[in-house]
PDB file of N, CA, C and O in Angstrom, chain B, residues numbered from 101:
ATOM      1  N   MET B 101     -52.048-149.334  78.492  1.00  0.00           N
ATOM      2  CA  MET B 101     -51.978-149.740  77.114  1.00  0.00           C
ATOM      3  C   MET B 101     -51.133-148.772  76.311  1.00  0.00           C
ATOM      4  O   MET B 101     -50.293-149.177  75.507  1.00  0.00           O
ATOM      5  N   GLU B 102     -51.362-147.502  76.533  1.00  0.00           N
ATOM      6  CA  GLU B 102     -50.610-146.503  75.772  1.00  0.00           C
ATOM      7  C   GLU B 102     -49.120-146.627  76.029  1.00  0.00           C
ATOM      8  O   GLU B 102     -48.318-146.511  75.102  1.00  0.00           O
ATOM      9  N   THR B 103     -48.740-146.862  77.283  1.00  0.00           N
ATOM     10  CA  THR B 103     -47.328-147.016  77.622  1.00  0.00           C
ATOM     11  C   THR B 103     -46.739-148.236  76.921  1.00  0.00           C
ATOM     12  O   THR B 103     -45.652-148.161  76.349  1.00  0.00           O
ATOM     13  N   GLY B 104     -47.447-149.348  76.962  1.00  0.00           N
ATOM     14  CA  GLY B 104     -46.969-150.557  76.299  1.00  0.00           C
ATOM     15  C   GLY B 104     -46.821-150.364  74.805  1.00  0.00           C
ATOM     16  O   GLY B 104     -45.852-150.834  74.209  1.00  0.00           O
ATOM     17  N   LEU B 105     -47.769-149.679  74.197  1.00  0.00           N
ATOM     18  CA  LEU B 105     -47.697-149.423  72.755  1.00  0.00           C
ATOM     19  C   LEU B 105     -46.533-148.498  72.420  1.00  0.00           C
ATOM     20  O   LEU B 105     -45.864-148.684  71.403  1.00  0.00           O
ATOM     21  N   LYS B 106     -46.289-147.506  73.266  1.00  0.00           N
ATOM     22  CA  LYS B 106     -45.148-146.604  73.043  1.00  0.00           C
ATOM     23  C   LYS B 106     -43.825-147.336  73.190  1.00  0.00           C
ATOM     24  O   LYS B 106     -42.828-146.948  72.581  1.00  0.00           O
ATOM     25  N   ARG B 107     -43.807-148.390  73.993  1.00  0.00           N
ATOM     26  CA  ARG B 107     -42.584-149.172  74.201  1.00  0.00           C
ATOM     27  C   ARG B 107     -42.402-150.261  73.147  1.00  0.00           C
ATOM     28  O   ARG B 107     -41.433-151.020  73.200  1.00  0.00           O
ATOM     29  N   GLY B 108     -43.320-150.342  72.195  1.00  0.00           N
ATOM     30  CA  GLY B 108     -43.123-151.271  71.095  1.00  0.00           C
ATOM     31  C   GLY B 108     -44.112-152.407  70.962  1.00  0.00           C
ATOM     32  O   GLY B 108     -43.947-153.253  70.083  1.00  0.00           O
ATOM     33  N   ALA B 109     -45.134-152.459  71.800  1.00  0.00           N
ATOM     34  CA  ALA B 109     -46.131-153.524  71.650  1.00  0.00           C
ATOM     35  C   ALA B 109     -46.752-153.439  70.253  1.00  0.00           C
ATOM     36  O   ALA B 109     -46.979-152.346  69.735  1.00  0.00           O
ATOM     37  N   LEU B 110     -47.018-154.573  69.662  1.00  0.00           N
ATOM     38  CA  LEU B 110     -47.545-154.621  68.297  1.00  0.00           C
ATOM     39  C   LEU B 110     -49.057-154.595  68.233  1.00  0.00           C
ATOM     40  O   LEU B 110     -49.623-154.249  67.196  1.00  0.00           O
ATOM     41  N   ALA B 111     -49.729-154.956  69.327  1.00  0.00           N
ATOM     42  CA  ALA B 111     -51.186-155.060  69.318  1.00  0.00           C
ATOM     43  C   ALA B 111     -51.736-154.889  70.722  1.00  0.00           C
ATOM     44  O   ALA B 111     -50.996-154.883  71.706  1.00  0.00           O
ATOM     45  N   VAL B 112     -53.037-154.751  70.790  1.00  0.00           N
ATOM     46  CA  VAL B 112     -53.762-154.704  72.055  1.00  0.00           C
ATOM     47  C   VAL B 112     -54.657-155.933  72.093  1.00  0.00           C
ATOM     48  O   VAL B 112     -55.349-156.226  71.117  1.00  0.00           O
ATOM     49  N   GLY B 113     -54.651-156.649  73.198  1.00  0.00           N
ATOM     50  CA  GLY B 113     -55.523-157.805  73.350  1.00  0.00           C
ATOM     51  C   GLY B 113     -56.522-157.575  74.456  1.00  0.00           C
ATOM     52  O   GLY B 113     -56.215-156.945  75.468  1.00  0.00           O
ATOM     53  N   MET B 114     -57.725-158.090  74.258  1.00  0.00           N
ATOM     54  CA  MET B 114     -58.719-157.990  75.328  1.00  0.00           C
ATOM     55  C   MET B 114     -59.685-159.158  75.265  1.00  0.00           C
ATOM     56  O   MET B 114     -60.078-159.611  74.190  1.00  0.00           O
ATOM     57  N   GLY B 115     -60.053-159.630  76.440  1.00  0.00           N
ATOM     58  CA  GLY B 115     -61.021-160.711  76.560  1.00  0.00           C
ATOM     59  C   GLY B 115     -62.362-160.140  76.967  1.00  0.00           C
ATOM     60  O   GLY B 115     -62.730-160.173  78.141  1.00  0.00           O
ATOM     61  N   ILE B 116     -63.083-159.623  76.008  1.00  0.00           N
ATOM     62  CA  ILE B 116     -64.360-158.979  76.306  1.00  0.00           C
ATOM     63  C   ILE B 116     -65.307-159.954  77.016  1.00  0.00           C
ATOM     64  O   ILE B 116     -66.089-159.550  77.876  1.00  0.00           O
ATOM     65  N   ASN B 117     -65.232-161.215  76.658  1.00  0.00           N
ATOM     66  CA  ASN B 117     -66.087-162.217  77.291  1.00  0.00           C
ATOM     67  C   ASN B 117     -65.801-162.342  78.783  1.00  0.00           C
ATOM     68  O   ASN B 117     -66.680-162.728  79.553  1.00  0.00           O
ATOM     69  N   TYR B 118     -64.578-162.017  79.195  1.00  0.00           N
ATOM     70  CA  TYR B 118     -64.186-162.147  80.591  1.00  0.00           C
ATOM     71  C   TYR B 118     -64.385-160.857  81.386  1.00  0.00           C
ATOM     72  O   TYR B 118     -64.205-160.841  82.603  1.00  0.00           O
ATOM     73  N   THR B 119     -64.752-159.787  80.704  1.00  0.00           N
ATOM     74  CA  THR B 119     -65.043-158.511  81.374  1.00  0.00           C
ATOM     75  C   THR B 119     -66.453-158.089  80.982  1.00  0.00           C
ATOM     76  O   THR B 119     -66.656-157.060  80.338  1.00  0.00           O
ATOM     77  N   ALA B 120     -67.411-158.898  81.381  1.00  0.00           N
ATOM     78  CA  ALA B 120     -68.802-158.722  80.950  1.00  0.00           C
ATOM     79  C   ALA B 120     -69.374-157.344  81.294  1.00  0.00           C
ATOM     80  O   ALA B 120     -70.297-156.876  80.627  1.00  0.00           O
ATOM     81  N   ALA B 121     -68.843-156.704  82.308  1.00  0.00           N
ATOM     82  CA  ALA B 121     -69.378-155.401  82.702  1.00  0.00           C
ATOM     83  C   ALA B 121     -68.825-154.258  81.866  1.00  0.00           C
ATOM     84  O   ALA B 121     -69.263-153.117  82.019  1.00  0.00           O
ATOM     85  N   ALA B 122     -67.872-154.542  80.985  1.00  0.00           N
ATOM     86  CA  ALA B 122     -67.309-153.484  80.142  1.00  0.00           C
ATOM     87  C   ALA B 122     -68.390-152.919  79.235  1.00  0.00           C
ATOM     88  O   ALA B 122     -69.136-153.662  78.597  1.00  0.00           O
ATOM     89  N   THR B 123     -68.464-151.602  79.186  1.00  0.00           N
ATOM     90  CA  THR B 123     -69.458-150.957  78.331  1.00  0.00           C
ATOM     91  C   THR B 123     -68.952-150.902  76.894  1.00  0.00           C
ATOM     92  O   THR B 123     -67.759-151.056  76.630  1.00  0.00           O
ATOM     93  N   HIS B 124     -69.871-150.683  75.989  1.00  0.00           N
ATOM     94  CA  HIS B 124     -69.479-150.546  74.590  1.00  0.00           C
ATOM     95  C   HIS B 124     -68.517-149.368  74.420  1.00  0.00           C
ATOM     96  O   HIS B 124     -67.566-149.458  73.643  1.00  0.00           O
ATOM     97  N   ASP B 125     -68.751-148.276  75.130  1.00  0.00           N
ATOM     98  CA  ASP B 125     -67.859-147.108  75.037  1.00  0.00           C
ATOM     99  C   ASP B 125     -66.450-147.438  75.522  1.00  0.00           C
ATOM    100  O   ASP B 125     -65.474-146.952  74.950  1.00  0.00           O
ATOM    101  N   GLU B 126     -66.330-148.252  76.562  1.00  0.00           N
ATOM    102  CA  GLU B 126     -65.012-148.644  77.058  1.00  0.00           C
ATOM    103  C   GLU B 126     -64.275-149.500  76.023  1.00  0.00           C
ATOM    104  O   GLU B 126     -63.072-149.340  75.816  1.00  0.00           O
ATOM    105  N   ILE B 127     -64.998-150.396  75.388  1.00  0.00           N
ATOM    106  CA  ILE B 127     -64.387-151.238  74.361  1.00  0.00           C
ATOM    107  C   ILE B 127     -63.978-150.393  73.163  1.00  0.00           C
ATOM    108  O   ILE B 127     -62.891-150.580  72.614  1.00  0.00           O
ATOM    109  N   LEU B 128     -64.825-149.480  72.758  1.00  0.00           N
ATOM    110  CA  LEU B 128     -64.497-148.587  71.649  1.00  0.00           C
ATOM    111  C   LEU B 128     -63.257-147.749  71.974  1.00  0.00           C
ATOM    112  O   LEU B 128     -62.451-147.471  71.085  1.00  0.00           O
ATOM    113  N   GLU B 129     -63.099-147.353  73.219  1.00  0.00           N
ATOM    114  CA  GLU B 129     -61.914-146.581  73.617  1.00  0.00           C
ATOM    115  C   GLU B 129     -60.640-147.403  73.436  1.00  0.00           C
ATOM    116  O   GLU B 129     -59.608-146.854  73.053  1.00  0.00           O
ATOM    117  N   VAL B 130     -60.692-148.684  73.698  1.00  0.00           N
ATOM    118  CA  VAL B 130     -59.528-149.546  73.463  1.00  0.00           C
ATOM    119  C   VAL B 130     -59.172-149.534  71.975  1.00  0.00           C
ATOM    120  O   VAL B 130     -57.998-149.459  71.611  1.00  0.00           O
ATOM    121  N   PHE B 131     -60.190-149.608  71.121  1.00  0.00           N
ATOM    122  CA  PHE B 131     -59.936-149.531  69.681  1.00  0.00           C
ATOM    123  C   PHE B 131     -59.330-148.175  69.311  1.00  0.00           C
ATOM    124  O   PHE B 131     -58.449-148.111  68.454  1.00  0.00           O
ATOM    125  N   ARG B 132     -59.780-147.111  69.934  1.00  0.00           N
ATOM    126  CA  ARG B 132     -59.217-145.784  69.646  1.00  0.00           C
ATOM    127  C   ARG B 132     -57.752-145.702  70.062  1.00  0.00           C
ATOM    128  O   ARG B 132     -56.926-145.154  69.332  1.00  0.00           O
ATOM    129  N   ILE B 133     -57.433-146.242  71.226  1.00  0.00           N
ATOM    130  CA  ILE B 133     -56.042-146.241  71.696  1.00  0.00           C
ATOM    131  C   ILE B 133     -55.166-147.016  70.716  1.00  0.00           C
ATOM    132  O   ILE B 133     -54.071-146.574  70.371  1.00  0.00           O
ATOM    133  N   ALA B 134     -55.648-148.163  70.274  1.00  0.00           N
ATOM    134  CA  ALA B 134     -54.897-148.953  69.298  1.00  0.00           C
ATOM    135  C   ALA B 134     -54.729-148.185  67.996  1.00  0.00           C
ATOM    136  O   ALA B 134     -53.652-148.198  67.400  1.00  0.00           O
ATOM    137  N   ALA B 135     -55.781-147.521  67.555  1.00  0.00           N
ATOM    138  CA  ALA B 135     -55.718-146.758  66.303  1.00  0.00           C
ATOM    139  C   ALA B 135     -54.675-145.655  66.403  1.00  0.00           C
ATOM    140  O   ALA B 135     -53.929-145.423  65.452  1.00  0.00           O
ATOM    141  N   ASN B 136     -54.613-144.979  67.529  1.00  0.00           N
ATOM    142  CA  ASN B 136     -53.633-143.900  67.709  1.00  0.00           C
ATOM    143  C   ASN B 136     -52.200-144.410  67.627  1.00  0.00           C
ATOM    144  O   ASN B 136     -51.293-143.655  67.279  1.00  0.00           O
ATOM    145  N   ALA B 137     -51.988-145.692  67.947  1.00  0.00           N
ATOM    146  CA  ALA B 137     -50.647-146.276  67.905  1.00  0.00           C
ATOM    147  C   ALA B 137     -50.441-147.137  66.659  1.00  0.00           C
ATOM    148  O   ALA B 137     -49.413-147.798  66.517  1.00  0.00           O
ATOM    149  N   ASN B 138     -51.423-147.123  65.760  1.00  0.00           N
ATOM    150  CA  ASN B 138     -51.359-147.937  64.533  1.00  0.00           C
ATOM    151  C   ASN B 138     -51.193-149.422  64.853  1.00  0.00           C
ATOM    152  O   ASN B 138     -50.446-150.134  64.181  1.00  0.00           O
ATOM    153  N   ALA B 139     -51.892-149.871  65.878  1.00  0.00           N
ATOM    154  CA  ALA B 139     -51.814-151.265  66.326  1.00  0.00           C
ATOM    155  C   ALA B 139     -53.131-151.978  66.039  1.00  0.00           C
ATOM    156  O   ALA B 139     -54.185-151.349  65.941  1.00  0.00           O
ATOM    157  N   SER B 140     -53.053-153.289  65.907  1.00  0.00           N
ATOM    158  CA  SER B 140     -54.275-154.082  65.729  1.00  0.00           C
ATOM    159  C   SER B 140     -54.853-154.436  67.097  1.00  0.00           C
ATOM    160  O   SER B 140     -54.197-154.270  68.125  1.00  0.00           O
ATOM    161  N   VAL B 141     -56.087-154.923  67.089  1.00  0.00           N
ATOM    162  CA  VAL B 141     -56.766-155.327  68.317  1.00  0.00           C
ATOM    163  C   VAL B 141     -57.113-156.808  68.190  1.00  0.00           C
ATOM    164  O   VAL B 141     -57.694-157.235  67.192  1.00  0.00           O
ATOM    165  N   HIS B 142     -56.753-157.586  69.209  1.00  0.00           N
ATOM    166  CA  HIS B 142     -57.027-159.023  69.230  1.00  0.00           C
ATOM    167  C   HIS B 142     -58.032-159.277  70.350  1.00  0.00           C
ATOM    168  O   HIS B 142     -57.790-158.906  71.498  1.00  0.00           O
ATOM    169  N   VAL B 143     -59.159-159.909  70.022  1.00  0.00           N
ATOM    170  CA  VAL B 143     -60.244-160.013  70.998  1.00  0.00           C
ATOM    171  C   VAL B 143     -60.789-161.433  71.129  1.00  0.00           C
ATOM    172  O   VAL B 143     -60.772-162.229  70.190  1.00  0.00           O
ATOM    173  N   HIS B 144     -61.271-161.707  72.333  1.00  0.00           N
ATOM    174  CA  HIS B 144     -62.180-162.815  72.600  1.00  0.00           C
ATOM    175  C   HIS B 144     -63.554-162.144  72.645  1.00  0.00           C
ATOM    176  O   HIS B 144     -63.744-161.174  73.378  1.00  0.00           O
ATOM    177  N   LEU B 145     -64.492-162.642  71.882  1.00  0.00           N
ATOM    178  CA  LEU B 145     -65.795-161.991  71.743  1.00  0.00           C
ATOM    179  C   LEU B 145     -66.641-162.045  73.000  1.00  0.00           C
ATOM    180  O   LEU B 145     -66.526-162.960  73.815  1.00  0.00           O
ATOM    181  N   ARG B 146     -67.490-161.047  73.135  1.00  0.00           N
ATOM    182  CA  ARG B 146     -68.522-161.025  74.162  1.00  0.00           C
ATOM    183  C   ARG B 146     -69.621-162.002  73.735  1.00  0.00           C
ATOM    184  O   ARG B 146     -69.774-162.275  72.545  1.00  0.00           O
ATOM    185  N   HIS B 147     -70.371-162.520  74.677  1.00  0.00           N
ATOM    186  CA  HIS B 147     -71.506-163.426  74.421  1.00  0.00           C
ATOM    187  C   HIS B 147     -71.072-164.717  73.746  1.00  0.00           C
ATOM    188  O   HIS B 147     -71.721-165.159  72.797  1.00  0.00           O
ATOM    189  N   ALA B 148     -69.999-165.327  74.208  1.00  0.00           N
ATOM    190  CA  ALA B 148     -69.504-166.536  73.565  1.00  0.00           C
ATOM    191  C   ALA B 148     -70.048-167.813  74.189  1.00  0.00           C
ATOM    192  O   ALA B 148     -69.710-168.905  73.734  1.00  0.00           O
ATOM    193  N   GLY B 149     -70.869-167.706  75.203  1.00  0.00           N
ATOM    194  CA  GLY B 149     -71.382-168.896  75.860  1.00  0.00           C
ATOM    195  C   GLY B 149     -72.852-169.114  75.594  1.00  0.00           C
ATOM    196  O   GLY B 149     -73.392-168.639  74.595  1.00  0.00           O
ATOM    197  N   LEU B 150     -73.491-169.828  76.483  1.00  0.00           N
ATOM    198  CA  LEU B 150     -74.905-170.145  76.311  1.00  0.00           C
ATOM    199  C   LEU B 150     -75.815-169.163  77.031  1.00  0.00           C
ATOM    200  O   LEU B 150     -77.003-169.435  77.203  1.00  0.00           O
ATOM    201  N   LYS B 151     -75.279-168.031  77.450  1.00  0.00           N
ATOM    202  CA  LYS B 151     -76.091-167.002  78.094  1.00  0.00           C
ATOM    203  C   LYS B 151     -76.649-166.068  77.030  1.00  0.00           C
ATOM    204  O   LYS B 151     -76.144-166.014  75.908  1.00  0.00           O
ATOM    205  N   GLU B 152     -77.694-165.333  77.392  1.00  0.00           N
ATOM    206  CA  GLU B 152     -78.315-164.398  76.440  1.00  0.00           C
ATOM    207  C   GLU B 152     -77.341-163.288  76.086  1.00  0.00           C
ATOM    208  O   GLU B 152     -76.595-162.853  76.963  1.00  0.00           O
ATOM    209  N   PRO B 153     -77.307-162.812  74.863  1.00  0.00           N
ATOM    210  CA  PRO B 153     -77.901-163.471  73.705  1.00  0.00           C
ATOM    211  C   PRO B 153     -77.098-164.710  73.356  1.00  0.00           C
ATOM    212  O   PRO B 153     -75.882-164.738  73.544  1.00  0.00           O
ATOM    213  N   THR B 154     -77.761-165.720  72.857  1.00  0.00           N
ATOM    214  CA  THR B 154     -77.100-167.007  72.640  1.00  0.00           C
ATOM    215  C   THR B 154     -76.291-167.047  71.363  1.00  0.00           C
ATOM    216  O   THR B 154     -75.625-168.051  71.110  1.00  0.00           O
ATOM    217  N   THR B 155     -76.313-166.042  70.570  1.00  0.00           N
ATOM    218  CA  THR B 155     -75.522-166.078  69.349  1.00  0.00           C
ATOM    219  C   THR B 155     -74.246-165.259  69.475  1.00  0.00           C
ATOM    220  O   THR B 155     -74.277-164.112  69.919  1.00  0.00           O
ATOM    221  N   GLY B 156     -73.133-165.850  69.085  1.00  0.00           N
ATOM    222  CA  GLY B 156     -71.856-165.151  69.094  1.00  0.00           C
ATOM    223  C   GLY B 156     -71.780-164.072  68.034  1.00  0.00           C
ATOM    224  O   GLY B 156     -70.851-163.264  68.039  1.00  0.00           O
ATOM    225  N   LEU B 157     -72.739-164.045  67.130  1.00  0.00           N
ATOM    226  CA  LEU B 157     -72.728-163.039  66.071  1.00  0.00           C
ATOM    227  C   LEU B 157     -72.921-161.638  66.623  1.00  0.00           C
ATOM    228  O   LEU B 157     -72.473-160.670  66.008  1.00  0.00           O
ATOM    229  N   VAL B 158     -73.573-161.507  67.764  1.00  0.00           N
ATOM    230  CA  VAL B 158     -73.741-160.195  68.393  1.00  0.00           C
ATOM    231  C   VAL B 158     -72.377-159.642  68.786  1.00  0.00           C
ATOM    232  O   VAL B 158     -72.082-158.476  68.523  1.00  0.00           O
ATOM    233  N   GLY B 159     -71.548-160.465  69.411  1.00  0.00           N
ATOM    234  CA  GLY B 159     -70.206-160.035  69.794  1.00  0.00           C
ATOM    235  C   GLY B 159     -69.327-159.754  68.595  1.00  0.00           C
ATOM    236  O   GLY B 159     -68.530-158.816  68.615  1.00  0.00           O
ATOM    237  N   LEU B 160     -69.463-160.558  67.548  1.00  0.00           N
ATOM    238  CA  LEU B 160     -68.683-160.345  66.326  1.00  0.00           C
ATOM    239  C   LEU B 160     -69.074-159.026  65.670  1.00  0.00           C
ATOM    240  O   LEU B 160     -68.211-158.258  65.247  1.00  0.00           O
ATOM    241  N   ALA B 161     -70.363-158.768  65.588  1.00  0.00           N
ATOM    242  CA  ALA B 161     -70.838-157.505  65.006  1.00  0.00           C
ATOM    243  C   ALA B 161     -70.308-156.313  65.793  1.00  0.00           C
ATOM    244  O   ALA B 161     -69.960-155.287  65.208  1.00  0.00           O
ATOM    245  N   GLU B 162     -70.246-156.443  67.118  1.00  0.00           N
ATOM    246  CA  GLU B 162     -69.750-155.349  67.963  1.00  0.00           C
ATOM    247  C   GLU B 162     -68.306-154.995  67.615  1.00  0.00           C
ATOM    248  O   GLU B 162     -67.997-153.822  67.408  1.00  0.00           O
ATOM    249  N   VAL B 163     -67.424-155.981  67.547  1.00  0.00           N
ATOM    250  CA  VAL B 163     -66.015-155.664  67.305  1.00  0.00           C
ATOM    251  C   VAL B 163     -65.751-155.248  65.863  1.00  0.00           C
ATOM    252  O   VAL B 163     -64.856-154.444  65.607  1.00  0.00           O
ATOM    253  N   ILE B 164     -66.517-155.783  64.923  1.00  0.00           N
ATOM    254  CA  ILE B 164     -66.356-155.332  63.536  1.00  0.00           C
ATOM    255  C   ILE B 164     -66.768-153.869  63.416  1.00  0.00           C
ATOM    256  O   ILE B 164     -66.081-153.083  62.764  1.00  0.00           O
ATOM    257  N   ALA B 165     -67.880-153.501  64.036  1.00  0.00           N
ATOM    258  CA  ALA B 165     -68.326-152.102  63.998  1.00  0.00           C
ATOM    259  C   ALA B 165     -67.290-151.180  64.642  1.00  0.00           C
ATOM    260  O   ALA B 165     -67.020-150.094  64.130  1.00  0.00           O
ATOM    261  N   ASP B 166     -66.714-151.611  65.761  1.00  0.00           N
ATOM    262  CA  ASP B 166     -65.693-150.791  66.424  1.00  0.00           C
ATOM    263  C   ASP B 166     -64.463-150.636  65.551  1.00  0.00           C
ATOM    264  O   ASP B 166     -63.918-149.539  65.434  1.00  0.00           O
ATOM    265  N   ALA B 167     -64.021-151.720  64.938  1.00  0.00           N
ATOM    266  CA  ALA B 167     -62.836-151.673  64.085  1.00  0.00           C
ATOM    267  C   ALA B 167     -63.061-150.767  62.886  1.00  0.00           C
ATOM    268  O   ALA B 167     -62.190-149.968  62.541  1.00  0.00           O
ATOM    269  N   VAL B 168     -64.204-150.881  62.258  1.00  0.00           N
ATOM    270  CA  VAL B 168     -64.521-150.027  61.109  1.00  0.00           C
ATOM    271  C   VAL B 168     -64.616-148.567  61.551  1.00  0.00           C
ATOM    272  O   VAL B 168     -64.189-147.665  60.831  1.00  0.00           O
ATOM    273  N   GLY B 169     -65.174-148.343  62.728  1.00  0.00           N
ATOM    274  CA  GLY B 169     -65.357-146.981  63.230  1.00  0.00           C
ATOM    275  C   GLY B 169     -64.061-146.216  63.424  1.00  0.00           C
ATOM    276  O   GLY B 169     -64.045-144.989  63.321  1.00  0.00           O
ATOM    277  N   VAL B 170     -62.975-146.920  63.703  1.00  0.00           N
ATOM    278  CA  VAL B 170     -61.684-146.249  63.912  1.00  0.00           C
ATOM    279  C   VAL B 170     -60.638-146.683  62.881  1.00  0.00           C
ATOM    280  O   VAL B 170     -59.457-146.371  63.028  1.00  0.00           O
ATOM    281  N   TRP B 171     -61.064-147.393  61.853  1.00  0.00           N
ATOM    282  CA  TRP B 171     -60.173-147.860  60.785  1.00  0.00           C
ATOM    283  C   TRP B 171     -58.990-148.639  61.354  1.00  0.00           C
ATOM    284  O   TRP B 171     -57.833-148.312  61.088  1.00  0.00           O
ATOM    285  N   ARG B 172     -59.288-149.655  62.124  1.00  0.00           N
ATOM    286  CA  ARG B 172     -58.252-150.446  62.773  1.00  0.00           C
ATOM    287  C   ARG B 172     -58.488-151.915  62.490  1.00  0.00           C
ATOM    288  O   ARG B 172     -59.634-152.356  62.403  1.00  0.00           O
ATOM    289  N   ALA B 173     -57.408-152.682  62.345  1.00  0.00           N
ATOM    290  CA  ALA B 173     -57.514-154.122  62.129  1.00  0.00           C
ATOM    291  C   ALA B 173     -57.956-154.809  63.419  1.00  0.00           C
ATOM    292  O   ALA B 173     -57.540-154.441  64.517  1.00  0.00           O
ATOM    293  N   VAL B 174     -58.810-155.814  63.251  1.00  0.00           N
ATOM    294  CA  VAL B 174     -59.242-156.607  64.398  1.00  0.00           C
ATOM    295  C   VAL B 174     -58.972-158.074  64.085  1.00  0.00           C
ATOM    296  O   VAL B 174     -59.196-158.538  62.967  1.00  0.00           O
ATOM    297  N   HIS B 175     -58.489-158.791  65.090  1.00  0.00           N
ATOM    298  CA  HIS B 175     -58.248-160.222  64.971  1.00  0.00           C
ATOM    299  C   HIS B 175     -59.109-160.904  66.028  1.00  0.00           C
ATOM    300  O   HIS B 175     -58.898-160.709  67.225  1.00  0.00           O
ATOM    301  N   VAL B 176     -60.075-161.700  65.590  1.00  0.00           N
ATOM    302  CA  VAL B 176     -60.907-162.450  66.528  1.00  0.00           C
ATOM    303  C   VAL B 176     -60.133-163.711  66.884  1.00  0.00           C
ATOM    304  O   VAL B 176     -59.820-164.529  66.019  1.00  0.00           O
ATOM    305  N   VAL B 177     -59.832-163.854  68.162  1.00  0.00           N
ATOM    306  CA  VAL B 177     -58.984-164.951  68.606  1.00  0.00           C
ATOM    307  C   VAL B 177     -59.609-166.299  68.256  1.00  0.00           C
ATOM    308  O   VAL B 177     -58.920-167.194  67.768  1.00  0.00           O
ATOM    309  N   HIS B 178     -60.884-166.445  68.497  1.00  0.00           N
ATOM    310  CA  HIS B 178     -61.618-167.624  68.054  1.00  0.00           C
ATOM    311  C   HIS B 178     -63.114-167.341  68.154  1.00  0.00           C
ATOM    312  O   HIS B 178     -63.562-166.525  68.959  1.00  0.00           O
ATOM    313  N   ILE B 179     -63.853-168.024  67.333  1.00  0.00           N
ATOM    314  CA  ILE B 179     -65.311-167.970  67.426  1.00  0.00           C
ATOM    315  C   ILE B 179     -65.731-169.337  67.942  1.00  0.00           C
ATOM    316  O   ILE B 179     -65.464-170.357  67.307  1.00  0.00           O
ATOM    317  N   THR B 180     -66.379-169.352  69.080  1.00  0.00           N
ATOM    318  CA  THR B 180     -66.685-170.627  69.724  1.00  0.00           C
ATOM    319  C   THR B 180     -67.753-171.407  68.970  1.00  0.00           C
ATOM    320  O   THR B 180     -68.493-170.860  68.152  1.00  0.00           O
ATOM    321  N   SER B 181     -67.810-172.674  69.263  1.00  0.00           N
ATOM    322  CA  SER B 181     -68.831-173.533  68.659  1.00  0.00           C
ATOM    323  C   SER B 181     -70.080-173.580  69.521  1.00  0.00           C
ATOM    324  O   SER B 181     -70.934-174.444  69.326  1.00  0.00           O
ATOM    325  N   MET B 182     -70.197-172.667  70.466  1.00  0.00           N
ATOM    326  CA  MET B 182     -71.343-172.628  71.368  1.00  0.00           C
ATOM    327  C   MET B 182     -72.539-171.930  70.749  1.00  0.00           C
ATOM    328  O   MET B 182     -73.584-171.828  71.392  1.00  0.00           O
ATOM    329  N   ASP B 183     -72.420-171.453  69.540  1.00  0.00           N
ATOM    330  CA  ASP B 183     -73.465-170.674  68.899  1.00  0.00           C
ATOM    331  C   ASP B 183     -74.577-171.585  68.398  1.00  0.00           C
ATOM    332  O   ASP B 183     -74.457-172.176  67.325  1.00  0.00           O
ATOM    333  N   CYS B 184     -75.650-171.704  69.162  1.00  0.00           N
ATOM    334  CA  CYS B 184     -76.726-172.648  68.862  1.00  0.00           C
ATOM    335  C   CYS B 184     -77.903-172.000  68.155  1.00  0.00           C
ATOM    336  O   CYS B 184     -78.618-172.685  67.425  1.00  0.00           O
ATOM    337  N   GLU B 185     -78.126-170.741  68.337  1.00  0.00           N
ATOM    338  CA  GLU B 185     -79.344-170.073  67.890  1.00  0.00           C
ATOM    339  C   GLU B 185     -79.628-170.192  66.397  1.00  0.00           C
ATOM    340  O   GLU B 185     -80.753-170.544  66.044  1.00  0.00           O
ATOM    341  N   PRO B 186     -78.686-169.924  65.500  1.00  0.00           N
ATOM    342  CA  PRO B 186     -79.042-169.931  64.075  1.00  0.00           C
ATOM    343  C   PRO B 186     -79.593-171.269  63.579  1.00  0.00           C
ATOM    344  O   PRO B 186     -80.493-171.287  62.740  1.00  0.00           O
ATOM    345  N   LEU B 187     -79.072-172.376  64.078  1.00  0.00           N
ATOM    346  CA  LEU B 187     -79.514-173.678  63.600  1.00  0.00           C
ATOM    347  C   LEU B 187     -80.466-174.382  64.567  1.00  0.00           C
ATOM    348  O   LEU B 187     -81.094-175.377  64.206  1.00  0.00           O
ATOM    349  N   ARG B 188     -80.571-173.878  65.767  1.00  0.00           N
ATOM    350  CA  ARG B 188     -81.410-174.465  66.820  1.00  0.00           C
ATOM    351  C   ARG B 188     -81.167-175.955  66.982  1.00  0.00           C
ATOM    352  O   ARG B 188     -82.110-176.742  67.063  1.00  0.00           O
ATOM    353  N   ARG B 189     -79.897-176.336  67.028  1.00  0.00           N
ATOM    354  CA  ARG B 189     -79.547-177.754  67.159  1.00  0.00           C
ATOM    355  C   ARG B 189     -78.993-178.101  68.538  1.00  0.00           C
ATOM    356  O   ARG B 189     -78.477-179.202  68.729  1.00  0.00           O
ATOM    357  N   CYS B 190     -79.086-177.209  69.479  1.00  0.00           N
ATOM    358  CA  CYS B 190     -78.531-177.504  70.808  1.00  0.00           C
ATOM    359  C   CYS B 190     -79.573-178.116  71.718  1.00  0.00           C
ATOM    360  O   CYS B 190     -79.279-178.426  72.872  1.00  0.00           O
TER     361      CYS B 190
END
């Protein structure tokens, strides 16, 4: 990532939902790398499906906290419509 950013990449993208084993510290490190290069972070949220926890708000809260923690812009690629818990309509 650092090499790509030094060569002119504008942002860092990651599919947290597709790397379920990634720890919170590993994700935060990606935000730190982006912050050091003054780049934004574009993410697919963790917990976007019908697995526990069933609300996508947990994943959204995670990336917002990380972005605020390093003063970096975050772009959520999409918030899925799989979020059933708040309305219990699934």
